[in-house]
C-alpha positions, 0 to 999 in steps of 0.5 A: 907127798913125794918126798916125806910120803905124807897124805890126808890129814897129815898132808894137808897138816903139813902144808898149813904149816908150810904156809904159816912158816912163810907167813902167809895170813889165814893159811887155811882159807888159802889152801882151798884157793887157786894160784889166780886168786893169789897176789904176786907176793902171796904166789911167791910166798907159796913158791917158797913153801913149796921149796922149803917143805923138805928142809933143803940145805940149799935153796935156789931162788932164780928171780924170785922178786923180779916182778914184784913191787919194792915193798913186796919185794922187801918182804920177800928178802926179809922172809928169805933171810928169816927162814935162813936164820931159822933153818941155817941153809945156803942161798943161791939167790939169782938176780938182775937187781944188783940194788938186791944183791947188795942188800942181801947176798955176802959173796957174788958171782958175775956171770955173761955168755955162760961164762963167770967173769968174776966172783968176790965178796959182795962189797968188795966187787961193788966197790972195786970191779975188776971185769970190764963187764962187771964195771959196765953193770955198775955204771949202768945201775940206776941209784935213787937219788942220782937225779931226775930230769927237769920238770918242763915249762907249761908243755902242750897238753897231749893226754888228759884222764879225768875221773877215769874209773875202771870196775872188774867182776860183778855179777851176771844179769840176776845177780846182785854181786858186786864188781871190784873197782880197780881204778877209782876216779883217777885224773892226770895230765901227759905234755908233748915230750914229757915222761910221766912215771907211774909207780905203786905197788902189784895189783894197785891198778897201774896197768889196769889205768893204762889199758883203759887210757888205751881203751883194751879195757872198757872204763867204767866212767871218766873220760880220756882226751887225746890231743882234744879229742874225747876218746869215751864214747868212740865207735870201734871204728873211729877208736881204731884211727886213735889208736896210731896216735898212742901206741903201747909197749908191754913188759914181755916182749916175746909174748908180744911179738907173733913168733910166726912173723918175720921182724919186717911184718911185725914193725911195719904191721900197725902201719899196714893196718892203718893205710900209712905204708903200702905193701911193696914198701914194708921192707924199707919202711922196716929197715928205717925203723930198726935202724932208728932203734939201733938194730941192723936193717938185716935184722928184719929178715929174722924172726923174734926167737933170734933176738935177746930180750933187749933186741926184742924190746926195740922191735916192740919200740920200733913197731910203736913208731910205725905210726908216728904216735903222739904218745907211747905207754911203756908198761914195765917196759925194762923190768925183765931186763938186766940193768945194762939192757935196760939202760940202752932201753930208756936211753933209747926212749929218751933219744926218741922222745927228744928227736921226735917229741913223744910223750911216754907214760912210763909204768914201772915198780923200779923207782930209780929206773923212774927217777932217772926218766920222768919229768913228773911222778905219780904215785897209785896205791889201791887204785887211787893216785895218792900223791903226783908232782915233779920227780925230784920234788916228790922223792925228796919230799914225799907227802904221803905216807904210802910214798915214803913206804915205797922209797924206804923199801928201795934196796940200796946198791950205794950202801957199801960207799959208807958201810963198814965191812959185815963180818959173815960166818965161814963160807960154804961151797954152794951159796952166794948167800952164807948162813951159820 
């Protein structure tokens, strides 16, 4: 309407054509839906349709696939490339995923602290990075097939989940509407000092499963047993005591930290609420926790906005450690971080595990990261666990068709090791991904 002056039926038809262009199924029905009714992949397609409505010469895509699983990400990348060929536009693609850069970019620019540190053809930069920071990024980059931790030999069971089902929706007292099962009859176990990686596409039920295990979402059926204690049916007071033994680290560290509280109060709040530290001792505890996660004790007097994303995630981990948990559920804890910072955070988790014997349920859509940190892996699809086993075994010889589909969609940052140079069209002046 703003740029093309369309109104009424003409605007409606243009919107329908825009949704068709980005391959959204049932475009007429989608036009009547609200954003919260669409999956992450469909919402991203709508955003691309909006950007292409005026047929631009340049599309700036700022982290368009960061929160998406690998299969949806592959579909979006394929769509952008196809639209680029169709419209002849240039694309400036901003991402912290080096695998995506290797997959789609003709040229690349590496930035740090607001400055350009390196620029060149993608293949040249990957094979021969010149800047120290670029070399650090390449070294930290997770590579699928690089190896996984060996499975533990019959570890002591810490967490057992049997037949867990979680249902959303459904009608009220007089409604016949049926709820939708986000998690269906899931069973899994976690040993002491073990990391179980949980992977699957967006909307498959990973986060709902995690919240059901924590009883942040009340499961409809099944049971959760933590160190021999059945959590299902516990009163709120009894559950409060059990939560000290099982903590959660969320995806967005800024949203999960109260911006009005200093770090001293943030990291010691769980311990204070559980009566594990006196008010006067919170400063000393905060200093010790921050040192354990690689931050200076002086950081205790600062506020969340004064830290980087990686530092905030360390603060969240320190907060979880304050109550000496047996299990930490990490729900997409590194997905919003660049590869070097994500590597530091996962290395920190491994150090904590080796030192304290903490078990991790590590949820991620980045299979290469899951491979690097997980002793075992579970693959989730449409609310069910469809495959589980030692990480190396599942990734090397996947038995389920969906697991094979997931692995085939992973962008390969190492493709330049054997690939011949790919000729590109005459370079433009504004984009990293150029097309004739």
